[in-house]
C-alpha positions as CSV (number, residue, x, y, z in Angstrom):
1,X,-15.2,-15.9,6.4
2,X,-13.3,-16.3,3.4
3,X,-11.3,-14.5,0.8
4,X,-10.6,-14.5,-2.3
5,X,-7.9,-13.3,-4.7
6,X,-9.0,-12.6,-8.4
7,X,-9.4,-9.3,-9.1
8,X,-6.4,-6.8,-10.3
9,X,-6.9,-3.3,-10.7
10,X,-4.3,-1.7,-11.6
11,X,-1.6,-4.2,-10.9
12,X,-3.0,-4.7,-7.3
13,X,-4.8,-7.9,-6.3
14,X,-8.6,-7.3,-5.2
15,X,-9.4,-9.5,-2.5
16,X,-13.0,-10.1,-1.8
17,X,-14.0,-11.0,2.2
18,X,-17.2,-12.6,2.0
19,X,-19.5,-15.5,4.0
20,X,-20.9,-18.8,2.2
21,X,-24.5,-19.1,2.9
22,X,-25.7,-22.6,3.5
23,X,-26.7,-22.5,0.1
24,X,-22.9,-22.4,-1.6
25,X,-23.5,-18.8,-3.1
26,X,-20.8,-16.4,-1.7
27,X,-22.1,-13.1,0.1
28,X,-19.0,-10.2,-0.5
29,X,-19.0,-8.1,3.1
30,X,-16.0,-6.1,1.9
31,X,-12.8,-6.0,-0.8
32,X,-9.4,-4.5,0.3
33,X,-6.6,-4.2,-2.2
34,X,-3.0,-5.4,-1.8
35,X,0.7,-6.5,-3.9
36,X,0.6,-9.7,-2.2
37,X,-1.2,-12.8,-1.8
38,X,0.4,-13.8,1.4
39,X,-0.4,-14.7,5.1
40,X,1.1,-11.4,6.1
41,X,-1.6,-9.6,3.9
42,X,-4.7,-12.4,4.2
43,X,-3.9,-11.0,8.1
44,X,-3.5,-7.2,8.0
45,X,-6.9,-7.4,6.0
46,X,-9.0,-9.3,7.2
47,X,-7.1,-7.8,11.1
48,X,-9.4,-4.4,9.6
49,X,-12.4,-5.8,9.0
50,X,-12.5,-7.8,11.7
51,X,-12.4,-4.5,13.4
52,X,-13.9,-2.6,12.2
53,X,-17.4,-4.9,12.2
54,X,-16.7,-4.8,16.3
55,X,-17.0,-1.2,16.5
56,X,-19.9,-0.9,14.1
57,X,-21.9,-3.1,16.4
58,X,-20.6,-1.5,19.7
59,X,-22.0,2.0,18.6
60,X,-26.0,0.0,17.6
61,X,-25.7,-2.1,20.2
62,X,-24.9,1.6,22.4
63,X,-27.6,3.9,20.4
64,X,-30.2,0.8,20.0
65,X,-30.1,-0.2,16.9
66,X,-30.3,-4.1,16.0
67,X,-27.9,-5.5,14.1
């Protein structure tokens, strides 16, 4: 997973979290908004993304839905 801090919305940085495909295109998984571009901000948003993806994966697995 990679993150980019290139957009600004009402004075706050918009982080785009995603992954690069084999063709080098960046595919956005989610977006986050923060007031700083430091390690703590990245870590906090990344951990929230990972937690939610794991929750969704478990839910779909329990319900027998393919991911």
